[in-house]
N, C-alpha and C positions, 0 to 999 in steps of 0.2 A: 726092385724094392730098395736095395742099398742106395741106388742113385737118388730115388725119391727122398729117402731119409736125409741125404746130404743137401738136396736142393730145397726142401720144404722150409727149413728155418730161414734161408735167404729170402724166399718168397714172402714168408710171414712178416719178416722185418720190413720189406718194401711195402707190404699191404698196410701195416700199422702206420708207417710214415705217410703213406698217401692219404689215409683217413684223417691224419692230424691237421692237414690244411688243403683238403681237396679243392681243385680248381672250380668245382661246380657247386660247392655248398655255400649258398649266399642268402642274404636276409629277405624276409617277406616284404612285399611292397607296403608303403605307407598307406595307400588307399585300400579300401575293402572291396574293390571291384572284383566280381567273379570272373573266372575264366570264360571266354566265349568260344573255347574249343572243346573238343571231346577226344579223350585218348591221345592227346598229343598231335592231332592232325594239323596240317598246315593252315595258317590263318591268312585270308586274303587281306590286302592292304586296308588299314583303317583310314589312311590319309587321302583326302581329296586332291585332285590335280587342279592347280590354279594357273595352268598355262606354262609356257616356257619361262625359264629363269635365265637372266643374263649375268655374266661375270661370276659364274658359280665357283671359280677356282681361285679366288683371292679374298684376303681379309686384312683389314688394318690391324696392326699390332695393338692389343688392348692396353699396353702400358704407355704407348706414346702416339697419341693422335697426331696426324699430320706427317708421320714418317711414311716412307714408301711401303706399299702393301706387300705382304708375302703371299705367294700362291700356296695352295694345298700341297702340291708336289714338293715345294721347297720346305714346308714345315715337316712333311713326312720324311724327307731325306735327312733333315736335321735330327729327328727322333732316331732314325736308324743309325746315324753316325754316333749320336750320343750313347746309344745302347750297346754299341760294339764293345766287346771285351768286358762286359759287366755280368756275364753269366745269367742272362735273362733278367737282369736287374738286381740279382742277389748281392753283387759286389759293387753297386753303383755308389760313388761318393755322394755326399749330401748335395753338393753343388750340381751334379748331374741330375739328381732326382728333381731338384727345383727347376732346372732348365726343361726337363721333359714334362713336368707338370704344367709349365707355362705353355709349352707347345700343344699339350693336350687341350688346354682351355681355348686356345686359338682355333684348333680344328673343330671343337665342339660348337664354338660360336659361329664358325663358318657354316657348319651343317644346319644349325638352327635358323640362320638368317638367309641361307641361299638354297639349301637342298631338302629341307624337311618336308616341304609340300609335295615333292615328287619322288621321294625315296622312303619306303617303309623299313624301319629298323628291325622289324620282327618277321617279315615275310618276303622281302625283296629277293629276287633270284640271285642277286650278287652274293647272298650268304652261302650259296651252294659251293662245295668244293673243299680243298685242303688249305688250312691256315696254319702258319707257323708263329709261335709266340716270339715277339720281339722284345718285350719288356713287361714286367709286372712289379708292383710294390709288395706283393706277397713274398714272404721269406721262406716258404716251405716247399713241399713237394709239387705244388701247383706251378712253381717256377722251374721244375725239373730236378729238384734236389732229392736225391735218394741216398741216404747215408752220407758218406763223405764225397759223393760224386754229384755232378750236375750234368743232366742229359738234355736232349732236345725235346721240346713239347710241340706236338702237332694236334690240331683239332680238325676232324673230318666231319663236315656238315653235309647231310644228304637230304635234299628236298625232293619228295616223291612227285613224279610227274602224273601219277594217277591218284587213286583214292587210298593209297597205302599210307602208313604212318611215317612221318618224318622222324629222323633220328640223327644223333651225332655220336662220334667216338673220340674221346680224348686220349692221346697216346703220350707216354713219357718213355724215351729210349735212351739208354746209356750204352756206350761202346758200339755205336751203330745200332744193331738190333740184338746185341748179346743179351741185354736185359730189357724187357718191355712190359710196361703196365698199360692196360687199356680199360677205360671206364666208359660205358655206353649209357645213353640216356635218350629219352624223348622229351617233348616240351608241350606246354599249353601257353597260349598267349593271354596275358592279363590286361595289357593296355598297349598303346602304340609304341612303347619303348621297352616293354618288360616281358620276359619269358619266365614261367615257372618251370623249372627243370625237374624231370621225373627220372631218377636214377634207376638203372636196370641191373647191370652186372659189372663186376670188377674182375679182371683177368690178369694174371702175371705169368710171363714166359721167360725161361732161361735158355738161350741158344735154340729158340724155337720150340722148346718143350714146355707144355702147359703145366705149371706147378700148382696154380691156385685159381679157382673160380668161385666167386661168391655173389649171390643174389643180394640186391640192395632195395630198400624201401624208402630211402630218404628223398627229400625234395629240396629245391633251392630256387633262388631267383637271380636272373641276370638283368641288369639295367643297362641298356645300350644307348650310346650317345653319339656314335659316328660310324658311318658306313659308306664306302665307295667301292670301286671295282677291285681294289687290292689292299684295302686298309680298313680295320675295324677297331673300335674302342668300346669297352664295356667296363662296368663297375660291379664288384661283387663283394659280399660279406657273409659271415656265418649266419645260418638260419637260427641257430640257438644263441642264447645270450651267454656272456661271460659269467664266471663264477660269482662276480659281484652284482650280477643282474643287468649290467649295461649292455647295450647293443654292440656287437662287434663292428669295428671300423670297416669301411669299404676299402677295397684294393682295386687299383686300376689294372686292366689287362689290355695290352696292345698287340694285335695280330696282323700279319701281313701275308699276302699270297706271293 
């Protein structure tokens, strides 16, 4: 009992911080398309196959036509190098933010022109597995920030091989696994780029001891723009509006296997 009295305020603080800018709370889609899934079950690919695509791994720099093309791997390596020592983007200088933004635009253009016809952003098997956060423009706990500390962010996506419900768990860990927050959710597919996320539970642990578990009823949206075997890009913003009634801005999230 005494131990729980000591730990509970710590867990409650992290819980409040996580809700302040949760990785999964994002704005509704601009379209009014209804979900074509039920209960968050996996959606088969919307996208038709138009045959094989050639030169899927390169793109001309959008800023300088005529310059040598960059491969997707080169752009991804550039993002990884730029994001190093930025604490998931929390301490990225403005120049680094601008460079990463340019890289993101190049990868998104590459996907749209070379891979979109053969890869589903919402149901491809490539989504399955563990993803680590490389960089985000979000400045809160969704970047791994818990109080004065910055932890690692992992997203585990589980695509069911049978008729069971797909789900994901988003982890934030500080000090290895000394402090761990876990947010679980399912999703419905709204269109060929968009998930509606259905939040389930939020759990906090300290040294492996569960201190807090809370059921959630919130929903959110992920707009996905790039996917390959080891790299994902998505854009997210708050479901609710700011105090002045304006839509919350989108933040970019870059994850890697």
